[in-house]
N, CA and C atoms as an extended XYZ file, in Angstrom:
552
Properties=species:S:1:pos:R:3:atomname:S:1:resname:S:1:resid:I:1 pbc="F F F"
N        14.720        2.104       14.447 N   UNK     1
C        14.893        3.263       13.922 CA  UNK     1
C        13.754        4.395       14.146 C   UNK     1
N        14.496        5.327       15.225 N   UNK     2
C        12.867        5.828       15.940 CA  UNK     2
C        12.373        7.240       15.155 C   UNK     2
N        11.410        7.286       14.602 N   UNK     3
C        10.882        8.214       13.598 CA  UNK     3
C         9.351        8.963       14.161 C   UNK     3
N         8.930        9.610       13.453 N   UNK     4
C         7.908       10.279       13.815 CA  UNK     4
C         6.811        9.511       14.325 C   UNK     4
N         6.580        8.566       14.156 N   UNK     5
C         5.226        7.591       13.833 CA  UNK     5
C         5.915        6.595       14.570 C   UNK     5
N         6.557        6.568       15.334 N   UNK     6
C         7.074        5.406       16.533 CA  UNK     6
C         8.998        4.863       15.945 C   UNK     6
N         9.120        3.965       16.918 N   UNK     7
C        10.092        3.133       17.278 CA  UNK     7
C         9.949        1.992       16.172 C   UNK     7
N        10.645        1.757       15.377 N   UNK     8
C        10.424       -0.049       14.363 CA  UNK     8
C        11.870       -0.743       14.145 C   UNK     8
N        11.720       -1.264       13.840 N   UNK     9
C        12.949       -1.982       13.231 CA  UNK     9
C        13.390       -2.406       11.986 C   UNK     9
N        14.049       -1.498       11.268 N   UNK    10
C        13.757       -1.621        9.812 CA  UNK    10
C        14.614       -2.426        8.898 C   UNK    10
N        13.892       -3.613        8.187 N   UNK    11
C        15.012       -4.205        7.691 CA  UNK    11
C        14.286       -4.416        6.287 C   UNK    11
N        15.574       -4.750        4.997 N   UNK    12
C        15.652       -4.690        3.583 CA  UNK    12
C        15.399       -5.877        3.056 C   UNK    12
N        14.446       -6.148        2.465 N   UNK    13
C        14.412       -7.641        1.779 CA  UNK    13
C        14.857       -7.498       -0.071 C   UNK    13
N        15.130       -8.264       -0.404 N   UNK    14
C        15.329       -7.892       -1.879 CA  UNK    14
C        13.516       -8.196       -3.440 C   UNK    14
N        14.100       -6.914       -3.979 N   UNK    15
C        13.465       -7.026       -4.707 CA  UNK    15
C        13.390       -7.403       -6.319 C   UNK    15
N        12.993       -6.719       -7.173 N   UNK    16
C        13.708       -6.921       -8.895 CA  UNK    16
C        14.952       -6.058       -9.073 C   UNK    16
N        15.246       -5.006       -8.381 N   UNK    17
C        16.014       -3.998       -8.060 CA  UNK    17
C        16.764       -3.789       -7.225 C   UNK    17
N        18.438       -4.635       -7.421 N   UNK    18
C        18.992       -4.722       -6.122 CA  UNK    18
C        19.326       -3.655       -5.008 C   UNK    18
N        19.440       -2.168       -6.016 N   UNK    19
C        19.530       -0.900       -5.557 CA  UNK    19
C        18.527       -0.379       -4.698 C   UNK    19
N        17.127       -1.136       -4.448 N   UNK    20
C        16.194       -0.332       -4.233 CA  UNK    20
C        15.251       -2.024       -3.487 C   UNK    20
N        15.757       -1.865       -2.656 N   UNK    21
C        14.974       -2.874       -1.370 CA  UNK    21
C        13.650       -2.974       -1.080 C   UNK    21
N        12.753       -3.634       -1.251 N   UNK    22
C        11.469       -3.828       -0.263 CA  UNK    22
C        11.683       -3.335        0.910 C   UNK    22
N        11.165       -3.010        1.917 N   UNK    23
C        11.217       -2.794        3.541 CA  UNK    23
C         9.972       -2.934        4.005 C   UNK    23
N        10.360       -3.505        5.412 N   UNK    24
C         9.639       -3.624        6.287 CA  UNK    24
C        10.333       -2.889        7.636 C   UNK    24
N         8.771       -2.185        8.204 N   UNK    25
C         8.904       -1.384        9.716 CA  UNK    25
C         8.569       -2.710       10.039 C   UNK    25
N         8.968       -3.186       11.035 N   UNK    26
C         8.820       -3.732       11.895 CA  UNK    26
C         8.770       -3.505       13.611 C   UNK    26
N         7.339       -3.451       14.181 N   UNK    27
C         6.981       -3.345       15.774 CA  UNK    27
C         7.412       -5.190       16.362 C   UNK    27
N         6.592       -5.938       15.924 N   UNK    28
C         6.364       -7.054       16.115 CA  UNK    28
C         5.756       -8.250       15.266 C   UNK    28
N         6.509       -9.170       15.216 N   UNK    29
C         6.170      -10.057       14.364 CA  UNK    29
C         5.791      -12.210       15.498 C   UNK    29
N         5.290      -11.249       16.418 N   UNK    30
C         5.681      -12.931       17.097 CA  UNK    30
C         3.808      -12.742       17.895 C   UNK    30
N         3.097      -12.054       17.563 N   UNK    31
C         1.793      -12.302       17.797 CA  UNK    31
C         1.159      -13.584       17.220 C   UNK    31
N         0.151      -14.102       17.589 N   UNK    32
C        -0.336      -15.172       17.000 CA  UNK    32
C        -1.320      -14.965       15.447 C   UNK    32
N        -1.748      -13.300       15.632 N   UNK    33
C        -2.666      -12.933       14.893 CA  UNK    33
C        -1.549      -11.293       14.111 C   UNK    33
N        -0.884      -11.842       13.133 N   UNK    34
C         0.079      -10.230       13.273 CA  UNK    34
C        -0.745       -8.678       12.295 C   UNK    34
N        -0.455       -7.974       12.668 N   UNK    35
C        -1.184       -6.749       12.101 CA  UNK    35
C        -0.170       -6.294       10.844 C   UNK    35
N        -0.259       -6.599        9.941 N   UNK    36
C        -0.044       -5.960        8.787 CA  UNK    36
C        -0.426       -5.360        7.856 C   UNK    36
N         0.346       -4.085        6.953 N   UNK    37
C        -0.027       -2.968        6.181 CA  UNK    37
C         0.929       -3.566        5.204 C   UNK    37
N         0.246       -3.990        3.946 N   UNK    38
C         1.417       -3.579        2.766 CA  UNK    38
C         1.447       -2.251        1.767 C   UNK    38
N         2.086       -1.617        1.788 N   UNK    39
C         2.358       -0.167        1.023 CA  UNK    39
C         2.882       -0.205       -0.207 C   UNK    39
N         2.443       -0.087       -0.741 N   UNK    40
C         3.352        0.272       -2.375 CA  UNK    40
C         3.633        1.299       -2.438 C   UNK    40
N         4.976        1.799       -2.611 N   UNK    41
C         5.814        3.198       -2.471 CA  UNK    41
C         4.344        3.995       -3.369 C   UNK    41
N         4.731        5.281       -3.205 N   UNK    42
C         4.242        6.450       -3.913 CA  UNK    42
C         4.950        7.471       -3.215 C   UNK    42
N         6.237        7.752       -4.174 N   UNK    43
C         6.836        9.038       -3.892 CA  UNK    43
C         6.308       10.318       -4.142 C   UNK    43
N         5.569       10.857       -4.833 N   UNK    44
C         4.533       11.427       -4.737 CA  UNK    44
C         4.065       11.698       -3.391 C   UNK    44
N         3.284       11.037       -2.643 N   UNK    45
C         2.413       10.975       -1.633 CA  UNK    45
C         3.000       11.125       -0.503 C   UNK    45
N         4.180        9.932       -0.603 N   UNK    46
C         4.991        9.338        0.879 CA  UNK    46
C         5.921       10.085        1.138 C   UNK    46
N         6.494       10.941        0.258 N   UNK    47
C         7.353       11.859        0.034 CA  UNK    47
C         7.091       13.083        0.519 C   UNK    47
N         6.477       13.985       -0.788 N   UNK    48
C         6.053       14.968       -1.172 CA  UNK    48
C         5.358       15.382       -0.574 C   UNK    48
N         4.345       14.962        0.299 N   UNK    49
C         3.004       15.060        0.390 CA  UNK    49
C         1.792       15.569       -0.456 C   UNK    49
N         1.631       14.863       -1.284 N   UNK    50
C         0.669       15.224       -2.959 CA  UNK    50
C        -0.490       14.676       -1.645 C   UNK    50
N        -1.531       15.528       -2.046 N   UNK    51
C        -3.111       15.763       -1.880 CA  UNK    51
C        -3.492       14.986       -2.971 C   UNK    51
N        -3.090       14.573       -3.625 N   UNK    52
C        -4.076       13.695       -5.136 CA  UNK    52
C        -4.254       12.537       -4.899 C   UNK    52
N        -3.468       12.584       -4.064 N   UNK    53
C        -4.092       10.946       -3.712 CA  UNK    53
C        -4.187       10.424       -1.831 C   UNK    53
N        -4.286        9.379       -1.384 N   UNK    54
C        -4.603        9.192        0.074 CA  UNK    54
C        -3.290        8.268        0.072 C   UNK    54
N        -2.129        8.075       -0.429 N   UNK    55
C        -1.222        7.522       -0.252 CA  UNK    55
C        -0.182        7.658        1.111 C   UNK    55
N         0.391        8.580        1.135 N   UNK    56
C         0.970        9.406        2.267 CA  UNK    56
C         0.139        9.314        3.523 C   UNK    56
N        -1.084        9.680        3.670 N   UNK    57
C        -2.040        9.786        4.803 CA  UNK    57
C        -1.698        7.945        5.312 C   UNK    57
N        -2.108        7.311        4.400 N   UNK    58
C        -2.202        5.600        4.612 CA  UNK    58
C        -1.118        4.871        5.353 C   UNK    58
N         0.153        5.702        5.157 N   UNK    59
C         0.512        5.008        5.367 CA  UNK    59
C         1.523        5.687        6.565 C   UNK    59
N         1.336        6.739        6.821 N   UNK    60
C         1.065        7.511        8.489 CA  UNK    60
C         0.105        6.794        9.315 C   UNK    60
N        -0.972        6.974        9.223 N   UNK    61
C        -1.956        6.609       10.017 CA  UNK    61
C        -1.648        4.971       10.344 C   UNK    61
N        -1.609        4.177        9.465 N   UNK    62
C        -0.888        2.927        9.541 CA  UNK    62
C         0.338        2.707       10.493 C   UNK    62
N         1.469        3.560       10.360 N   UNK    63
C         2.402        3.164       10.424 CA  UNK    63
C         2.306        3.733       12.739 C   UNK    63
N         0.916        3.963       12.795 N   UNK    64
C         0.890        5.049       13.902 CA  UNK    64
C         0.451        3.258       14.775 C   UNK    64
N        -0.966        2.791       13.957 N   UNK    65
C        -1.427        2.128       14.069 CA  UNK    65
C        -0.279        0.618       14.371 C   UNK    65
N         0.476        0.588       13.455 N   UNK    66
C         1.106       -0.966       14.178 CA  UNK    66
C         2.007       -0.112       14.963 C   UNK    66
N         2.645        0.891       15.332 N   UNK    67
C         3.220        1.380       17.026 CA  UNK    67
C         2.625        0.882       18.160 C   UNK    67
N         1.195        1.726       17.687 N   UNK    68
C         0.289        1.064       18.599 CA  UNK    68
C        -0.254       -0.246       19.236 C   UNK    68
N        -0.258       -1.226       18.363 N   UNK    69
C        -0.832       -2.243       18.122 CA  UNK    69
C         0.079       -3.638       17.705 C   UNK    69
N         1.414       -3.284       17.219 N   UNK    70
C         2.493       -4.349       17.087 CA  UNK    70
C         1.765       -4.618       15.787 C   UNK    70
N         2.962       -5.245       15.293 N   UNK    71
C         3.098       -5.866       13.637 CA  UNK    71
C         4.135       -5.418       12.849 C   UNK    71
N         3.874       -5.320       11.705 N   UNK    72
C         4.679       -4.773       10.410 CA  UNK    72
C         3.638       -3.746        9.617 C   UNK    72
N         4.647       -2.676        8.823 N   UNK    73
C         4.296       -2.012        7.133 CA  UNK    73
C         5.664       -2.751        6.575 C   UNK    73
N         4.911       -3.154        5.656 N   UNK    74
C         5.658       -4.004        4.567 CA  UNK    74
C         5.377       -2.956        3.190 C   UNK    74
N         6.862       -2.102        3.028 N   UNK    75
C         7.054       -1.158        2.127 CA  UNK    75
C         7.527       -1.469        0.635 C   UNK    75
N         6.442       -1.931       -0.351 N   UNK    76
C         7.097       -2.391       -1.771 CA  UNK    76
C         7.501       -1.487       -2.856 C   UNK    76
N         8.499       -1.541       -3.135 N   UNK    77
C         8.657       -0.810       -4.208 CA  UNK    77
C         8.505       -0.810       -5.604 C   UNK    77
N         7.290       -0.590       -5.605 N   UNK    78
C         6.168       -0.861       -6.927 CA  UNK    78
C         5.691        0.636       -7.297 C   UNK    78
N         5.951        1.567       -7.231 N   UNK    79
C         5.883        2.614       -7.633 CA  UNK    79
C         4.452        3.397       -8.294 C   UNK    79
N         3.787        3.979       -8.373 N   UNK    80
C         2.807        3.935       -9.281 CA  UNK    80
C         2.189        3.117       -9.494 C   UNK    80
N         1.359        1.958       -8.952 N   UNK    81
C         0.899        1.136       -9.294 CA  UNK    81
C         1.195       -0.132       -9.725 C   UNK    81
N         2.808        0.345      -10.007 N   UNK    82
C         3.813       -0.700      -10.877 CA  UNK    82
C         4.029       -0.013      -12.166 C   UNK    82
N         3.798        1.237      -12.265 N   UNK    83
C         4.808        1.336      -13.499 CA  UNK    83
C         5.724        2.335      -13.373 C   UNK    83
N         6.055        2.681      -12.364 N   UNK    84
C         7.598        3.366      -12.113 CA  UNK    84
C         7.015        4.993      -11.664 C   UNK    84
N         8.454        5.416      -11.357 N   UNK    85
C         7.732        7.062      -11.182 CA  UNK    85
C         7.604        7.491      -11.857 C   UNK    85
N         8.423        7.767      -13.532 N   UNK    86
C         8.438        8.645      -14.308 CA  UNK    86
C         7.179        8.504      -15.313 C   UNK    86
N         6.599        6.867      -15.206 N   UNK    87
C         5.332        6.754      -15.970 CA  UNK    87
C         4.020        7.436      -14.957 C   UNK    87
N         4.524        7.253      -13.785 N   UNK    88
C         3.521        8.029      -13.171 CA  UNK    88
C         3.260        9.913      -13.580 C   UNK    88
N         4.223       10.061      -13.163 N   UNK    89
C         4.278       11.546      -13.726 CA  UNK    89
C         3.749       11.700      -15.001 C   UNK    89
N         3.852       10.407      -15.700 N   UNK    90
C         3.532       10.892      -16.918 CA  UNK    90
C         1.923       10.876      -17.319 C   UNK    90
N         1.165        9.529      -16.127 N   UNK    91
C         0.094        9.538      -16.074 CA  UNK    91
C        -0.834       10.452      -15.203 C   UNK    91
N         0.169       11.736      -14.235 N   UNK    92
C        -0.514       12.842      -13.530 CA  UNK    92
C        -0.845       13.514      -14.561 C   UNK    92
N        -0.255       13.937      -15.766 N   UNK    93
C        -0.418       15.105      -16.629 CA  UNK    93
C        -1.484       14.642      -17.517 C   UNK    93
N        -1.839       13.204      -17.506 N   UNK    94
C        -3.020       12.631      -18.604 CA  UNK    94
C        -3.853       12.934      -17.459 C   UNK    94
N        -4.288       12.841      -16.466 N   UNK    95
C        -5.089       13.250      -15.668 CA  UNK    95
C        -5.813       14.761      -15.162 C   UNK    95
N        -4.573       15.257      -15.446 N   UNK    96
C        -4.769       16.978      -15.496 CA  UNK    96
C        -5.399       16.665      -16.644 C   UNK    96
N        -5.490       16.276      -17.908 N   UNK    97
C        -6.270       16.375      -19.013 CA  UNK    97
C        -7.553       15.426      -18.909 C   UNK    97
N        -7.852       15.214      -17.866 N   UNK    98
C        -9.431       14.830      -17.724 CA  UNK    98
C        -9.591       13.335      -17.731 C   UNK    98
N        -8.394       12.338      -17.812 N   UNK    99
C        -8.325       11.118      -17.465 CA  UNK    99
C        -8.637       10.638      -15.771 C   UNK    99
N        -9.349        9.341      -15.406 N   UNK   100
C        -8.457        9.148      -14.052 CA  UNK   100
C        -7.475        8.382      -14.130 C   UNK   100
N        -7.451        7.758      -12.944 N   UNK   101
C        -6.612        7.072      -12.264 CA  UNK   101
C        -5.513        5.916      -13.622 C   UNK   101
N        -7.263        5.482      -14.087 N   UNK   102
C        -7.100        3.907      -14.312 CA  UNK   102
C        -6.944        4.208      -15.886 C   UNK   102
N        -7.570        5.437      -16.216 N   UNK   103
C        -7.905        5.374      -17.921 CA  UNK   103
C        -6.374        6.242      -17.867 C   UNK   103
N        -6.167        6.808      -17.081 N   UNK   104
C        -4.140        7.203      -17.419 CA  UNK   104
C        -2.949        5.930      -17.951 C   UNK   104
N        -3.232        4.998      -16.944 N   UNK   105
C        -2.383        3.730      -16.943 CA  UNK   105
C        -2.449        3.205      -18.122 C   UNK   105
N        -3.726        3.119      -18.420 N   UNK   106
C        -4.565        2.097      -19.875 CA  UNK   106
C        -3.860        2.496      -20.931 C   UNK   106
N        -3.599        4.331      -21.268 N   UNK   107
C        -3.342        5.042      -22.316 CA  UNK   107
C        -2.015        5.204      -22.576 C   UNK   107
N        -1.062        4.822      -21.531 N   UNK   108
C         0.115        4.412      -21.532 CA  UNK   108
C         0.471        3.207      -21.942 C   UNK   108
N         0.220        2.600      -21.685 N   UNK   109
C         0.014        0.787      -22.389 CA  UNK   109
C        -0.015       -0.161      -21.259 C   UNK   109
N        -0.384        0.216      -19.880 N   UNK   110
C        -0.482       -0.441      -18.287 CA  UNK   110
C        -1.409       -0.900      -18.539 C   UNK   110
N        -1.733       -1.915      -17.202 N   UNK   111
C        -3.094       -2.475      -16.407 CA  UNK   111
C        -3.446       -1.593      -15.915 C   UNK   111
N        -4.494       -1.488      -15.364 N   UNK   112
C        -5.219       -0.494      -14.505 CA  UNK   112
C        -4.185       -0.602      -13.065 C   UNK   112
N        -3.788       -2.044      -12.579 N   UNK   113
C        -2.531       -1.837      -11.520 CA  UNK   113
C        -2.044       -3.436      -11.875 C   UNK   113
N        -0.508       -2.957      -12.415 N   UNK   114
C         0.630       -3.839      -12.057 CA  UNK   114
C         1.162       -4.195      -11.000 C   UNK   114
N         0.698       -4.161       -9.672 N   UNK   115
C         1.629       -4.113       -8.525 CA  UNK   115
C         1.742       -6.002       -8.197 C   UNK   115
N         2.192       -6.261       -7.609 N   UNK   116
C         2.441       -7.792       -7.381 CA  UNK   116
C         2.632       -7.781       -5.479 C   UNK   116
N         2.090       -8.405       -4.984 N   UNK   117
C         2.023       -8.342       -3.626 CA  UNK   117
C         3.208       -9.661       -3.186 C   UNK   117
N         3.050      -10.673       -3.783 N   UNK   118
C         4.084      -11.464       -3.826 CA  UNK   118
C         5.271      -11.689       -2.724 C   UNK   118
N         6.135      -10.347       -2.895 N   UNK   119
C         7.137      -10.078       -1.990 CA  UNK   119
C         6.856      -10.063       -0.459 C   UNK   119
N         5.424       -9.371       -0.387 N   UNK   120
C         4.898       -9.229        0.832 CA  UNK   120
C         5.038      -10.465        1.279 C   UNK   120
N         3.886      -11.298        0.438 N   UNK   121
C         3.597      -13.042        1.292 CA  UNK   121
C         4.767      -13.501        2.003 C   UNK   121
N         5.765      -13.764        0.649 N   UNK   122
C         6.920      -14.374        0.674 CA  UNK   122
C         7.495      -13.776        2.277 C   UNK   122
N         7.868      -12.923        2.560 N   UNK   123
C         8.431      -11.784        3.655 CA  UNK   123
C         7.874      -12.642        4.554 C   UNK   123
N         6.540      -12.190        4.785 N   UNK   124
C         5.655      -13.171        5.597 CA  UNK   124
C         5.570      -14.270        6.377 C   UNK   124
N         5.695      -15.069        5.316 N   UNK   125
C         6.052      -16.579        5.800 CA  UNK   125
C         7.304      -16.965        6.004 C   UNK   125
N         8.216      -16.112        5.415 N   UNK   126
C        10.031      -16.229        6.059 CA  UNK   126
C         9.864      -15.960        7.459 C   UNK   126
N         9.291      -15.229        8.126 N   UNK   127
C         8.590      -14.540        9.383 CA  UNK   127
C         7.974      -15.801       10.328 C   UNK   127
N         7.309      -16.537        9.607 N   UNK   128
C         6.809      -17.752       10.040 CA  UNK   128
C         5.549      -17.223       10.858 C   UNK   128
N         4.963      -16.005        9.465 N   UNK   129
C         3.197      -15.581       10.054 CA  UNK   129
C         2.721      -16.492        9.220 C   UNK   129
N         1.573      -16.304       10.048 N   UNK   130
C         0.714      -17.743        9.441 CA  UNK   130
C        -0.883      -17.119        9.639 C   UNK   130
N        -1.260      -16.199       10.371 N   UNK   131
C        -2.617      -15.341       10.515 CA  UNK   131
C        -1.892      -13.909       10.642 C   UNK   131
N        -2.948      -13.073        9.946 N   UNK   132
C        -2.837      -11.760        9.898 CA  UNK   132
C        -4.535      -10.800       10.141 C   UNK   132
N        -4.121       -9.930       10.670 N   UNK   133
C        -4.899       -8.896       10.108 CA  UNK   133
C        -4.840       -7.728        9.692 C   UNK   133
N        -5.396       -7.470        8.402 N   UNK   134
C        -4.355       -6.898        6.959 CA  UNK   134
C        -5.304       -5.271        6.984 C   UNK   134
N        -4.201       -4.237        6.975 N   UNK   135
C        -5.148       -2.961        7.396 CA  UNK   135
C        -4.703       -2.043        6.013 C   UNK   135
N        -5.988       -2.745        5.652 N   UNK   136
C        -6.091       -1.934        4.195 CA  UNK   136
C        -7.712       -1.810        3.632 C   UNK   136
N        -7.582       -1.139        2.981 N   UNK   137
C        -9.419       -0.902        1.982 CA  UNK   137
C        -9.206       -1.621        0.613 C   UNK   137
N        -8.064       -2.351        0.203 N   UNK   138
C        -8.082       -3.181       -1.129 CA  UNK   138
C        -8.659       -4.436       -1.479 C   UNK   138
N        -9.408       -4.925       -2.013 N   UNK   139
C        -9.858       -6.352       -1.751 CA  UNK   139
C        -9.030       -6.627       -2.907 C   UNK   139
N        -8.281       -6.579       -3.511 N   UNK   140
C        -7.248       -6.786       -4.034 CA  UNK   140
C        -5.873       -7.661       -3.266 C   UNK   140
N        -5.685       -6.739       -2.590 N   UNK   141
C        -4.388       -7.041       -1.473 CA  UNK   141
C        -5.421       -8.358       -0.559 C   UNK   141
N        -6.406       -8.585       -0.067 N   UNK   142
C        -6.899       -9.831        0.531 CA  UNK   142
C        -7.114      -10.833       -0.615 C   UNK   142
N        -7.584      -10.723       -1.444 N   UNK   143
C        -7.582      -11.830       -2.339 CA  UNK   143
C        -6.158      -11.900       -2.702 C   UNK   143
N        -5.227      -11.533       -2.736 N   UNK   144
C        -3.960      -11.587       -2.861 CA  UNK   144
C        -3.160      -12.699       -1.677 C   UNK   144
N        -4.070      -13.181       -0.777 N   UNK   145
C        -3.041      -13.878        0.124 CA  UNK   145
C        -4.242      -15.851        0.058 C   UNK   145
N        -4.962      -15.872       -0.954 N   UNK   146
C        -6.114      -16.887       -0.920 CA  UNK   146
C        -4.756      -18.108       -1.270 C   UNK   146
N        -5.162      -18.825       -0.743 N   UNK   147
C        -4.415      -20.117       -1.495 CA  UNK   147
C        -2.463      -20.038       -0.851 C   UNK   147
N        -1.948      -18.913        0.118 N   UNK   148
C        -0.834      -18.773        0.218 CA  UNK   148
C        -0.456      -19.562        1.594 C   UNK   148
N        -1.363      -19.492        2.309 N   UNK   149
C        -1.023      -20.596        3.759 CA  UNK   149
C        -1.188      -19.460        5.191 C   UNK   149
N        -1.306      -17.950        4.448 N   UNK   150
C        -1.564      -16.883        5.187 CA  UNK   150
C        -2.963      -16.861        5.049 C   UNK   150
N        -3.730      -16.927        6.777 N   UNK   151
C        -4.749      -16.545        6.575 CA  UNK   151
C        -5.592      -14.871        7.097 C   UNK   151
N        -5.946      -14.199        6.349 N   UNK   152
C        -6.831      -12.963        6.730 CA  UNK   152
C        -7.501      -13.051        7.698 C   UNK   152
N        -7.573      -12.899        9.107 N   UNK   153
C        -8.681      -13.061       10.009 CA  UNK   153
C        -9.310      -12.086       10.243 C   UNK   153
N        -8.874      -10.372       10.012 N   UNK   154
C        -9.750       -9.352        9.575 CA  UNK   154
C        -9.171       -8.437        9.040 C   UNK   154
N        -9.940       -7.368        8.279 N   UNK   155
C        -9.322       -6.560        7.691 CA  UNK   155
C        -9.739       -5.297        8.715 C   UNK   155
N        -8.853       -4.299        8.652 N   UNK   156
C        -8.490       -3.225        9.367 CA  UNK   156
C        -8.658       -2.037        8.344 C   UNK   156
N        -9.884       -1.359        8.309 N   UNK   157
C        -9.955       -0.501        7.445 CA  UNK   157
C        -8.409        0.473        7.350 C   UNK   157
N        -8.592        1.809        6.661 N   UNK   158
C        -7.943        2.843        6.931 CA  UNK   158
C        -8.643        4.189        5.854 C   UNK   158
N        -9.472        5.120        6.520 N   UNK   159
C        -9.965        5.841        5.992 CA  UNK   159
C        -9.022        6.818        5.803 C   UNK   159
N        -9.300        7.405        4.841 N   UNK   160
C        -9.202        9.046        4.581 CA  UNK   160
C        -9.507        9.952        4.692 C   UNK   160
N       -10.338       10.878        4.977 N   UNK   161
C       -11.078       12.226        4.838 CA  UNK   161
C       -10.709       12.667        3.377 C   UNK   161
N       -12.117       12.768        2.678 N   UNK   162
C       -12.384       12.934        1.146 CA  UNK   162
C       -11.915       14.275        0.889 C   UNK   162
N       -11.174       15.618       -0.052 N   UNK   163
C       -11.503       16.612        0.117 CA  UNK   163
C       -11.108       16.912       -1.096 C   UNK   163
N       -11.293       18.200       -1.829 N   UNK   164
C       -11.330       18.861       -3.183 CA  UNK   164
C       -10.146       17.970       -3.708 C   UNK   164
N        -9.182       18.221       -3.294 N   UNK   165
C        -8.030       17.132       -4.306 CA  UNK   165
C        -8.187       16.051       -4.036 C   UNK   165
N        -8.594       14.744       -3.739 N   UNK   166
C        -8.323       13.844       -3.854 CA  UNK   166
C        -9.805       12.822       -4.158 C   UNK   166
N       -10.706       13.793       -4.053 N   UNK   167
C       -12.163       13.129       -4.460 CA  UNK   167
C       -11.960       12.640       -5.686 C   UNK   167
N       -11.590       13.282       -6.890 N   UNK   168
C       -11.344       12.321       -8.097 CA  UNK   168
C       -10.536       10.740       -7.751 C   UNK   168
N        -9.693       11.134       -7.409 N   UNK   169
C        -8.693       10.010       -7.172 CA  UNK   169
C        -9.762        8.710       -6.138 C   UNK   169
N       -10.384        9.412       -5.352 N   UNK   170
C       -10.921        8.119       -4.272 CA  UNK   170
C       -11.894        7.544       -4.365 C   UNK   170
N       -12.841        8.488       -5.537 N   UNK   171
C       -13.921        8.126       -6.539 CA  UNK   171
C       -13.802        6.984       -7.600 C   UNK   171
N       -12.500        6.968       -7.966 N   UNK   172
C       -12.253        6.190       -9.214 CA  UNK   172
C       -11.763        4.726       -8.303 C   UNK   172
N       -11.219        4.926       -6.933 N   UNK   173
C       -10.609        3.370       -6.164 CA  UNK   173
C       -11.985        2.504       -5.634 C   UNK   173
N       -13.128        3.691       -5.563 N   UNK   174
C       -14.196        3.026       -5.064 CA  UNK   174
C       -15.131        2.533       -5.954 C   UNK   174
N       -15.478        3.193       -6.797 N   UNK   175
C       -16.540        2.788       -8.179 CA  UNK   175
C       -15.914        1.783       -9.301 C   UNK   175
N       -14.447        1.974       -9.575 N   UNK   176
C       -13.908        1.410      -10.536 CA  UNK   176
C       -12.918        0.275       -9.968 C   UNK   176
N       -12.753        0.107       -8.755 N   UNK   177
C       -11.702       -0.691       -7.994 CA  UNK   177
C       -12.051       -1.397       -7.305 C   UNK   177
N       -13.594       -1.377       -6.583 N   UNK   178
C       -14.127       -1.683       -5.616 CA  UNK   178
C       -13.347       -1.540       -4.216 C   UNK   178
N       -12.818       -0.596       -3.892 N   UNK   179
C       -11.640       -0.377       -2.825 CA  UNK   179
C       -13.119       -0.243       -1.893 C   UNK   179
N       -13.143       -0.178       -0.566 N   UNK   180
C       -13.781       -0.164        0.777 CA  UNK   180
C       -13.732        1.545        1.259 C   UNK   180
N       -14.268        1.800        1.138 N   UNK   181
C       -13.883        3.611        1.465 CA  UNK   181
C       -14.521        3.569        2.815 C   UNK   181
N       -15.829        3.319        2.634 N   UNK   182
C       -16.602        4.192        3.530 CA  UNK   182
C       -17.421        2.569        4.348 C   UNK   182
N       -16.241        1.788        4.881 N   UNK   183
C       -16.786        0.625        5.608 CA  UNK   183
C       -15.386        0.548        7.160 C   UNK   183
N       -16.224        1.163        8.082 N   UNK   184
C       -15.514        0.974        9.103 CA  UNK   184
C       -15.129       -0.075        9.724 C   UNK   184
């Protein structure tokens, strides 16, 4: 699949929603240590270019990195930290009233983060991947590989510049979720 970010093989693999499979943008999976980005769907950022989050920019930078260095971008269909698009829009409304992203999810009856990275891990195992460089700022993604048989050799940060629109979101990610946003 040729794209503005590179040329990839696009693979679909099963999710809990048959009509909405997870996707893998594959450049290569044959290296001893494979570069991997696990990206959770963010319709507002990835498709519509929302400035409220850093998701779309992280996806684009990761795709460009994978194009240049090999590896795979795994696109998991778990919108809004796993709460779905409609609930994410409700959370946006609560954020407009002064809540941060975590407070909004909790107010709607969800956990701060309901994502599950197991499908990405299972996909990598099915391809024989045993060592990865993980493109992430999220310590939970790194921790999700513990005891799976896949070793995270190195973390590759994906740093997005802070601006007026995304500053509250990035601050919450750093201060409340432990994201490593200032570590190159």
